BAVEXTOR-883391 format. One line per field, with one value per residue (C-alpha): residue number from 0; x, y, z; residue in one letter; chain. Coordinates in Angstrom, 3 decimals, m for minus. Last residue first. Layout:
<nodes>
seq = NUM	... $
x = X	... $
y = Y	... $
z = Z	... $
type = a	... $
mol = A	... $
</nodes>
This chain:
<nodes>
seq = 490	489	488	487	486	485	484	483	482	481	480	479	478	477	476	475	474	473	472	471	470	469	468	467	466	465	464	463	462	461	460	459	458	457	456	455	454	453	452	451	450	449	448	447	446	445	444	443	442	441	440	439	438	437	436	435	434	433	432	431	430	429	428	427	426	425	424	423	422	421	420	419	418	417	416	415	414	413	412	411	410	409	408	407	406	405	404	403	402	401	400	399	398	397	396	395	394	393	392	391	390	389	388	387	386	385	384	383	382	381	380	379	378	377	376	375	374	373	372	371	370	369	368	367	366	365	364	363	362	361	360	359	358	357	356	355	354	353	352	351	350	349	348	347	346	345	344	343	342	341	340	339	338	337	336	335	334	333	332	331	330	329	328	327	326	325	324	323	322	321	320	319	318	317	316	315	314	313	312	311	310	309	308	307	306	305	304	303	302	301	300	299	298	297	296	295	294	293	292	291	290	289	288	287	286	285	284	283	282	281	280	279	278	277	276	275	274	273	272	271	270	269	268	267	266	265	264	263	262	261	260	259	258	257	256	255	254	253	252	251	250	249	248	247	246	245	244	243	242	241	240	239	238	237	236	235	234	233	232	231	230	229	228	227	226	225	224	223	222	221	220	219	218	217	216	215	214	213	212	211	210	209	208	207	206	205	204	203	202	201	200	199	198	197	196	195	194	193	192	191	190	189	188	187	186	185	184	183	182	181	180	179	178	177	176	175	174	173	172	171	170	169	168	167	166	165	164	163	162	161	160	159	158	157	156	155	154	153	152	151	150	149	148	147	146	145	144	143	142	141	140	139	138	137	136	135	134	133	132	131	130	129	128	127	126	125	124	123	122	121	120	119	118	117	116	115	114	113	112	111	110	109	108	107	106	105	104	103	102	101	100	99	98	97	96	95	94	93	92	91	90	89	88	87	86	85	84	83	82	81	80	79	78	77	76	75	74	73	72	71	70	69	68	67	66	65	64	63	62	61	60	59	58	57	56	55	54	53	52	51	50	49	48	47	46	45	44	43	42	41	40	39	38	37	36	35	34	33	32	31	30	29	28	27	26	25	24	23	22	21	20	19	18	17	16	15	14	13	12	11	10	9	8	7	6	5	4	3	2	1	0 $
x = m6.302	m6.551	m10.342	m10.437	m8.601	m10.640	m14.014	m13.041	m12.038	m15.224	m17.431	m15.566	m15.624	m12.489	m11.406	m9.070	m5.749	m7.153	m6.611	m2.864	m3.059	m4.135	m1.172	1.181	0.236	3.517	5.737	3.642	5.348	8.873	10.896	12.707	13.815	12.866	10.426	8.702	9.232	7.690	9.027	8.319	11.365	9.906	6.163	4.890	8.356	9.699	6.476	5.955	9.536	9.401	6.288	7.940	11.154	9.157	8.965	5.804	4.552	1.162	2.751	m0.434	m1.694	1.325	1.192	m2.526	m1.951	0.592	m1.668	m4.640	m2.471	m1.273	m4.785	m6.272	m3.522	m0.372	2.080	4.507	4.526	7.682	6.900	10.154	11.333	7.937	7.133	10.451	12.095	13.613	15.107	16.891	15.887	18.890	18.189	20.361	17.600	14.408	13.759	12.869	16.168	17.488	14.254	12.517	11.694	9.117	9.202	6.091	5.184	2.656	m0.171	m2.764	m4.426	m4.358	m2.981	m1.184	0.739	1.743	5.124	4.907	7.267	6.061	6.939	8.483	9.055	10.239	7.531	7.061	3.463	4.497	6.940	4.925	5.525	3.135	2.697	0.253	m2.520	m2.973	m6.255	m6.791	m10.457	m11.386	m13.440	m11.250	m8.487	m10.792	m13.004	m11.626	m7.875	m5.486	m2.287	m0.125	2.794	1.828	0.670	m2.794	m4.604	m3.767	m5.911	m5.594	m7.877	m6.741	m8.088	m11.822	m14.035	m14.761	m14.833	m17.911	m20.108	m16.995	m16.447	m20.028	m19.819	m16.552	m18.021	m21.230	m19.535	m20.475	m18.843	m15.491	m12.070	m13.187	m12.352	m12.958	m15.296	m14.673	m15.888	m16.905	m14.499	m12.453	m11.996	m11.346	m8.386	m6.986	m7.180	m4.253	m5.464	m8.128	m5.546	m3.290	m6.195	m7.937	m10.381	m10.842	m12.582	m9.436	m9.658	m8.149	m9.781	m8.907	m10.855	m9.281	m11.484	m11.209	m13.743	m16.226	m18.479	m21.361	m19.061	m17.857	m21.470	m22.239	m19.082	m19.940	m23.542	m22.346	m19.785	m22.380	m24.856	m22.131	m20.890	m24.380	m25.437	m22.239	m22.559	m26.208	m25.604	m25.914	m26.270	m23.009	m24.099	m21.034	m22.009	m19.112	m20.606	m19.766	m17.746	m16.878	m16.359	m15.759	m18.152	m18.263	m14.466	m14.501	m13.522	m13.783	m11.699	m12.829	m10.138	m11.286	m9.162	m9.635	m5.916	m3.369	m0.532	m2.300	m4.931	m6.853	m10.601	m11.570	m14.164	m14.538	m15.326	m14.891	m18.555	m20.121	m17.121	m15.488	m18.599	m18.677	m14.967	m14.973	m17.889	m16.123	m12.881	m14.712	m16.310	m13.004	m11.367	m8.693	m4.970	m3.916	m5.892	m3.613	m5.642	m8.669	m7.156	m6.082	m9.435	m11.387	m9.560	m11.862	m15.016	m14.138	m13.314	m16.590	m18.414	m20.998	m21.784	m20.158	m16.948	m15.641	m13.160	m10.542	m12.086	m13.751	m11.735	m11.054	m8.266	m7.598	m9.957	m8.193	m8.646	m7.925	m5.463	m4.651	m1.624	m1.342	2.196	2.511	5.207	5.764	7.157	4.639	1.712	3.059	3.693	0.245	m1.458	0.513	m0.139	m3.851	m4.183	m2.259	m4.462	m7.635	m6.384	m5.364	m8.861	m10.390	m8.070	m10.539	m13.470	m12.319	m15.395	m15.531	m15.370	m12.828	m10.300	m6.839	m5.889	m3.723	0.064	0.231	2.012	m0.266	m3.443	m2.370	m1.140	m4.501	m6.361	m4.069	m4.291	m2.646	m0.893	m2.759	m2.336	m4.199	m5.079	m4.176	m1.888	m1.417	1.151	1.113	3.723	6.498	10.069	11.555	13.655	10.439	10.119	13.383	12.609	9.074	10.256	12.954	10.419	8.113	10.954	12.283	8.755	8.447	6.343	4.595	6.585	6.599	6.482	3.735	0.386	m1.695	m0.135	1.006	m0.691	0.530	3.868	4.520	3.690	6.057	8.806	8.344	8.915	12.080	13.587	12.692	13.851	16.545	14.311	15.113	16.612	14.075	12.568	9.164	8.827	9.970	7.719	4.736	4.508	2.233	0.067	m0.954	0.686	m0.814	m1.228	2.123	3.834	2.240	3.355	7.068	7.850	6.235	9.042	7.648	4.167	3.693	3.377	2.688	0.640	1.954	m0.349	0.184	2.320	2.250	4.601	3.634	6.104	4.947	4.929	5.205	4.359	7.249	7.964	7.136	3.759	5.369	7.809	4.955	2.900	5.829	6.772	3.167	2.943	6.242	5.121	1.826	3.631	5.913	2.885	1.221	4.436	4.654	1.014	1.493	4.646	2.811	0.000 $
y = 68.523	64.914	65.082	66.855	64.049	61.211	62.887	63.791	60.211	58.809	61.138	60.846	57.031	54.844	55.345	52.335	53.507	56.967	58.249	57.832	60.814	63.087	62.262	62.232	65.617	67.576	64.530	62.990	64.741	63.703	66.750	69.540	72.407	76.091	76.091	73.045	72.509	69.421	66.057	63.290	61.146	58.107	58.540	56.527	55.042	57.687	58.046	54.280	53.680	56.615	55.191	51.795	53.284	55.253	59.056	59.801	62.345	60.665	57.300	55.620	55.578	53.589	51.094	50.406	50.148	47.372	45.324	45.690	44.916	41.681	40.542	41.585	39.775	41.069	38.695	38.020	41.569	43.506	46.567	47.163	43.555	42.020	44.601	44.570	47.845	49.778	46.835	48.091	48.634	50.007	52.482	52.762	54.924	54.359	58.084	58.571	57.384	54.648	52.717	51.260	47.714	47.151	43.802	41.993	39.473	36.813	37.893	35.206	32.816	30.196	27.363	29.667	31.583	34.660	36.401	39.760	41.744	45.313	47.883	51.328	54.648	57.450	59.769	63.318	62.784	62.108	59.346	56.691	53.086	53.526	52.316	49.453	50.192	47.023	46.732	44.025	43.189	42.710	40.601	39.435	42.038	44.918	46.393	47.700	47.930	50.247	50.175	52.674	53.180	56.217	56.579	57.284	55.317	51.744	48.925	45.344	43.492	40.375	37.322	37.871	34.983	35.985	39.663	39.148	41.853	44.011	43.914	44.974	47.816	49.073	48.934	50.707	53.461	56.116	58.435	56.665	58.223	59.902	63.502	64.746	67.711	71.441	74.496	72.339	73.965	70.782	70.302	73.999	73.915	70.730	71.861	69.826	67.157	65.891	65.255	63.271	61.167	60.419	58.246	54.585	52.262	52.210	53.376	50.848	47.466	43.988	41.643	38.400	35.558	32.182	29.705	27.728	27.226	28.950	31.812	32.183	32.508	35.222	37.118	36.804	37.958	40.912	41.859	41.735	43.895	46.393	46.664	46.898	49.656	51.621	51.329	52.344	55.322	58.106	61.254	62.913	63.034	64.284	62.499	60.124	59.083	61.014	60.157	63.017	60.634	57.111	54.208	53.886	54.249	51.121	48.835	45.540	42.367	39.369	36.739	33.366	30.994	27.244	26.622	28.879	26.771	26.317	28.381	31.404	31.052	33.982	36.739	39.791	43.494	46.295	47.285	45.372	44.291	42.982	40.895	39.317	38.537	37.110	34.806	33.487	32.957	31.097	28.787	28.199	27.288	29.437	28.750	32.076	35.168	37.487	37.128	38.394	41.877	42.094	40.737	43.287	46.418	47.513	46.343	48.275	51.415	51.121	51.374	48.809	51.167	54.475	55.784	58.943	59.747	60.673	61.645	60.028	56.979	55.769	54.428	57.470	56.247	52.911	49.530	46.237	43.711	40.142	38.683	34.882	33.820	32.770	35.276	37.715	40.452	39.595	40.112	43.477	44.609	43.431	45.430	48.580	48.256	47.574	50.693	52.777	51.519	52.386	55.861	56.389	55.444	57.937	60.840	62.780	61.596	63.786	66.050	68.267	71.386	73.845	71.119	72.465	73.009	70.316	70.342	66.527	66.383	69.087	67.320	63.985	65.689	67.370	64.130	62.116	64.436	61.901	58.999	55.710	52.438	53.557	50.261	47.793	45.500	42.024	39.442	35.739	32.952	35.484	34.972	37.947	38.805	39.892	42.835	44.352	43.928	45.257	48.302	49.063	48.696	51.271	53.652	53.631	54.029	57.182	57.122	60.369	63.575	66.340	69.942	70.845	72.608	69.596	67.561	69.733	69.840	72.835	73.199	69.474	69.238	72.131	70.592	67.361	69.141	70.904	67.783	65.530	67.868	65.623	62.575	59.991	56.706	53.889	52.239	53.913	52.910	49.321	48.903	50.362	47.721	45.284	48.270	48.717	51.594	54.747	56.752	55.488	56.796	60.223	60.125	59.602	63.322	63.831	62.010	61.605	61.427	57.708	58.546	55.328	55.931	52.805	53.287	49.922	46.796	43.798	40.861	37.592	35.068	31.800	30.982	27.890	28.923	29.671	26.909	27.788	26.079	22.921	22.821	23.495	20.597	18.171	18.936	18.545	15.147	14.014	15.134	13.290	10.153	10.370	10.603	7.620	5.594	6.396	5.560	2.168	1.505	2.406	0.000 $
z = m16.413	m15.246	m14.995	m18.333	m20.087	m18.562	m19.126	m22.696	m23.463	m21.931	m23.994	m27.291	m27.085	m27.033	m23.445	m23.236	m24.662	m25.343	m21.811	m22.472	m24.822	m21.989	m19.753	m22.740	m24.195	m23.984	m24.690	m27.455	m30.367	m29.410	m28.281	m30.131	m27.891	m28.149	m25.262	m26.751	m30.473	m32.028	m33.140	m35.623	m36.382	m34.655	m34.543	m31.579	m31.064	m28.684	m26.684	m26.400	m25.297	m22.908	m21.305	m20.874	m19.469	m16.919	m17.044	m19.011	m16.468	m16.113	m15.302	m14.059	m17.663	m18.830	m15.954	m16.414	m20.160	m19.615	m17.354	m19.717	m22.731	m21.137	m20.272	m23.603	m25.548	m27.236	m25.579	m22.710	m21.298	m20.467	m22.584	m24.458	m24.602	m25.331	m28.028	m29.883	m30.878	m33.764	m35.640	m38.736	m42.343	m44.236	m46.999	m50.110	m51.627	m49.649	m49.580	m45.915	m44.446	m42.143	m42.547	m39.494	m38.473	m35.735	m33.972	m32.832	m30.175	m29.257	m31.545	m30.901	m33.365	m30.556	m32.692	m35.128	m32.400	m34.386	m34.305	m36.057	m38.270	m38.554	m41.211	m40.959	m42.716	m40.369	m39.111	m40.382	m41.468	m45.072	m44.123	m45.992	m44.922	m42.049	m38.486	m37.754	m35.262	m33.200	m31.346	m28.719	m27.976	m24.338	m21.994	m19.106	m19.399	m20.276	m22.954	m26.238	m25.954	m27.769	m29.780	m31.621	m34.015	m36.111	m39.719	m38.226	m40.943	m39.876	m38.470	m37.242	m34.832	m32.996	m31.176	m31.484	m30.414	m26.798	m27.791	m29.957	m28.395	m28.108	m31.858	m32.509	m30.009	m31.517	m35.030	m34.061	m32.061	m34.594	m37.157	m37.120	m36.583	m33.372	m32.529	m28.994	m29.113	m29.193	m27.258	m24.287	m21.875	m21.606	m25.331	m25.964	m23.607	m25.141	m28.734	m30.089	m27.668	m30.042	m32.747	m30.405	m29.161	m32.434	m30.515	m31.340	m33.781	m35.961	m39.579	m41.988	m41.601	m40.328	m38.077	m36.827	m35.628	m33.882	m35.173	m33.068	m36.128	m34.322	m33.364	m36.957	m38.108	m35.567	m36.554	m40.246	m39.733	m37.655	m40.295	m43.060	m41.171	m40.249	m43.842	m45.330	m42.963	m43.539	m47.315	m47.263	m44.977	m47.561	m45.437	m46.501	m50.145	m52.028	m55.284	m54.704	m51.377	m48.251	m45.166	m42.805	m39.856	m41.056	m41.377	m45.168	m45.285	m43.129	m45.991	m44.137	m43.872	m41.810	m41.225	m39.933	m37.842	m37.483	m37.116	m38.757	m40.230	m42.539	m44.312	m43.082	m43.576	m45.697	m45.438	m47.656	m47.561	m50.133	m50.416	m53.313	m55.372	m52.196	m51.489	m54.944	m55.180	m51.659	m52.576	m55.675	m53.748	m51.002	m53.559	m55.372	m52.072	m50.430	m50.757	m52.192	m51.293	m53.282	m56.475	m54.555	m54.227	m57.887	m59.101	m57.074	m58.249	m61.093	m59.332	m56.203	m58.194	m60.088	m56.752	m55.681	m52.758	m53.527	m52.008	m50.435	m47.655	m50.281	m53.570	m56.592	m57.634	m54.108	m51.927	m49.761	m47.017	m46.862	m48.541	m46.821	m48.228	m47.190	m48.983	m48.887	m49.883	m53.519	m54.498	m51.607	m53.841	m56.559	m54.165	m53.017	m56.605	m57.703	m54.963	m55.746	m59.485	m59.024	m56.890	m59.414	m62.256	m60.348	m59.485	m63.134	m64.285	m61.845	m62.734	m64.922	m62.788	m59.895	m59.775	m56.686	m58.804	m60.197	m60.890	m61.477	m65.106	m66.721	m66.619	m66.764	m63.401	m61.989	m63.103	m61.647	m58.470	m57.927	m58.566	m56.287	m53.288	m50.961	m52.678	m52.998	m51.088	m48.005	m46.344	m43.630	m45.614	m44.135	m45.253	m44.386	m44.039	m43.653	m44.848	m42.929	m46.012	m47.753	m45.350	m46.588	m50.290	m49.899	m47.950	m50.530	m53.342	m51.747	m50.876	m54.446	m55.843	m53.778	m50.649	m49.690	m49.362	m46.782	m48.068	m45.622	m46.040	m45.075	m47.890	m50.769	m54.165	m56.170	m54.423	m54.444	m58.139	m58.909	m56.779	m58.734	m62.026	m60.840	m59.295	m62.234	m65.017	m66.493	m66.155	m63.546	m64.680	m65.236	m62.136	m62.596	m66.245	m65.761	m62.744	m64.623	m67.334	m65.449	m64.474	m68.137	m69.952	m71.467	m68.260	m66.983	m70.126	m69.630	m65.957	m66.579	m66.889	m63.470	m61.642	m58.139	m59.667	m58.946	m55.211	m53.295	m50.144	m48.364	m45.400	m43.735	m43.834	m41.492	m42.123	m40.427	m38.989	m37.361	m33.663	m31.479	m27.940	m25.619	m23.110	m19.489	m19.611	m20.968	m18.066	m15.625	m16.993	m17.211	m13.605	m12.490	m14.184	m12.631	m9.173	m9.594	m10.749	m7.728	m5.421	m7.096	m6.821	m3.115	m2.555	m4.262	m2.261	0.953	0.000 $
type = k	q	k	c	v	c	a	k	f	s	e	p	t	t	n	t	f	g	c	s	y	g	s	w	v	p	v	l	a	p	v	s	a	g	i	v	k	i	s	l	g	k	g	f	n	n	i	y	s	r	s	e	a	t	e	g	a	s	d	a	t	l	r	a	i	l	h	s	l	s	g	p	t	f	d	p	e	h	f	s	e	t	f	k	y	e	v	n	w	n	a	d	i	g	t	k	n	s	a	m	y	v	t	y	d	r	l	r	a	a	a	p	d	i	a	s	f	t	f	s	p	n	n	g	s	v	p	t	i	s	p	v	i	r	i	p	v	g	a	s	a	n	g	l	l	a	f	e	d	m	h	t	h	g	f	l	t	l	r	l	d	a	a	h	s	m	l	l	d	a	l	q	g	t	s	l	y	a	a	a	k	s	e	g	t	c	l	a	g	l	k	s	l	s	g	s	a	n	i	t	p	p	l	h	g	m	v	w	v	k	e	h	r	k	h	a	s	d	l	q	a	k	l	w	a	i	t	e	d	a	g	r	q	d	h	e	d	a	e	c	d	a	y	h	t	m	l	f	i	d	d	i	v	l	l	r	t	k	q	m	p	a	g	m	r	v	s	y	y	g	a	s	s	y	t	a	l	a	k	k	r	e	a	a	s	i	g	t	l	g	e	i	v	s	l	a	t	a	q	l	f	e	d	h	l	d	m	r	n	h	n	c	r	s	d	n	n	g	l	a	i	y	v	p	i	g	n	f	a	a	e	v	q	q	i	v	f	n	t	t	k	e	a	f	a	a	s	l	s	e	d	d	s	t	s	k	p	l	k	l	a	a	r	y	r	c	d	l	n	h	v	l	l	d	g	t	v	t	v	y	v	p	h	q	t	r	s	a	a	l	a	s	t	f	l	a	y	s	s	d	e	a	t	s	g	k	y	n	c	a	s	q	v	a	a	f	d	e	a	q	t	a	s	a	p	a	s	l	i	a	a	w	k	s	p	e	a	e	v	l	a	p	v	k	a	p	d	h	f	p	d	l	h	i	d	s	l	m	v	v	p	v	t	h	a	p	q	q	a	a	t	f	f	v	a	l	t	f	l	m	l	l	f	t	l	g	r	h	l	r	m $
mol = A	A	A	A	A	A	A	A	A	A	A	A	A	A	A	A	A	A	A	A	A	A	A	A	A	A	A	A	A	A	A	A	A	A	A	A	A	A	A	A	A	A	A	A	A	A	A	A	A	A	A	A	A	A	A	A	A	A	A	A	A	A	A	A	A	A	A	A	A	A	A	A	A	A	A	A	A	A	A	A	A	A	A	A	A	A	A	A	A	A	A	A	A	A	A	A	A	A	A	A	A	A	A	A	A	A	A	A	A	A	A	A	A	A	A	A	A	A	A	A	A	A	A	A	A	A	A	A	A	A	A	A	A	A	A	A	A	A	A	A	A	A	A	A	A	A	A	A	A	A	A	A	A	A	A	A	A	A	A	A	A	A	A	A	A	A	A	A	A	A	A	A	A	A	A	A	A	A	A	A	A	A	A	A	A	A	A	A	A	A	A	A	A	A	A	A	A	A	A	A	A	A	A	A	A	A	A	A	A	A	A	A	A	A	A	A	A	A	A	A	A	A	A	A	A	A	A	A	A	A	A	A	A	A	A	A	A	A	A	A	A	A	A	A	A	A	A	A	A	A	A	A	A	A	A	A	A	A	A	A	A	A	A	A	A	A	A	A	A	A	A	A	A	A	A	A	A	A	A	A	A	A	A	A	A	A	A	A	A	A	A	A	A	A	A	A	A	A	A	A	A	A	A	A	A	A	A	A	A	A	A	A	A	A	A	A	A	A	A	A	A	A	A	A	A	A	A	A	A	A	A	A	A	A	A	A	A	A	A	A	A	A	A	A	A	A	A	A	A	A	A	A	A	A	A	A	A	A	A	A	A	A	A	A	A	A	A	A	A	A	A	A	A	A	A	A	A	A	A	A	A	A	A	A	A	A	A	A	A	A	A	A	A	A	A	A	A	A	A	A	A	A	A	A	A	A	A	A	A	A	A	A	A	A	A	A	A	A	A	A	A	A	A	A	A	A	A	A	A	A	A	A	A	A	A	A	A	A	A	A	A	A	A	A	A	A	A	A	A	A	A	A	A	A	A	A	A	A	A	A	A	A	A	A	A	A	A	A	A	A	A	A	A	A	A	A	A	A	A	A	A	A	A	A	A	A	A	A	A	A	A $
</nodes>
């Protein structure tokens, strides 16, 4: 009897030892490259634009990679002057920067690639007219450049897919990806139909039936659903074009009250989330505009915010998307967005019932940030983001650029993964540090928009330094009301 008890006790110890050893082992992960806000500028050498207009996208690489024209600098300066971005002389991504980013990210040997929108240059119609020396538009009509916008979008998509040859490439559109104007799109838009085949071509490994359905839904309102192939296990990716949900959205006829696209997108997403739940699938959701507050933008008018003279700015017109995601938090493993050009994250909900939001920093340096891409480690069994590393270019042109590691999430923020529990613990520490003095806060502040700085009492400091205490309210306060209450309480 004693021998039997002794053997039982030893067996229990052995079992516990195996359990704790396994628990301490890092989960098996696979590499995923995450790109966002490419904003390719095909007008960098305006003399090449007439050839681009005539050529199919398959011929564009040869045209864009040819030696610069003799008047490139002068011509480009004229385009920049006529069509600047928010009054600055900053540049969107040249073809050299775009190809440099693709070459560097390809060396990570990913099994999947995600692109969270904004493929087109800012102010495309203006730049198109300026490059071709055409009169500026005197109306809201951008039909003159519509075909060129479609061709540019197809070119960018095809270049990304070719760079990762056969690897699934999942693409969402952004608010600049349109034939009629930024922030505008029609339901069943011609732009969607013209770019659908290029987007669906990247969904390698899916069934013919799923491909047919994705082609139809993308052509309707820019959304599609795919079951991610091996090594991901029972995981569904839902991609939306949330331009229909954004603040200041209008259709191509400038009707700001047209909600058909928003209604269809939300209805479709709800049906997909409900269906995935019934199938016991894990879910990723990917779009462009995050369902959060524009914290840094809102804080530019801090005094007016707390006196009621201005409101906190949200990226989306309502909380429908955030509410829908929260109602399916148990199934959601990751949400991916872009748009801000900055390196950010947020959490809907809390540690026990939360939705992690990763806002992927941009390739374009137009906002003053250095170009970057993200290399992520995904646990395919759990569909969780375990870690990510941000790579940053050594210059903003892409010419002879080196792409070096800027930081690694687990090392900088001392959490084991990018899950609701870990994010909740991390955010609690960041928000408690209202002065932004801890190493973790400084890491976030410095990497938010590396290269972007402002003047404070004559000295250049990272852009978040003066507003850190208010900005940190946005990590979990994702409605205008809760964000304002948090900021003004601190003030």
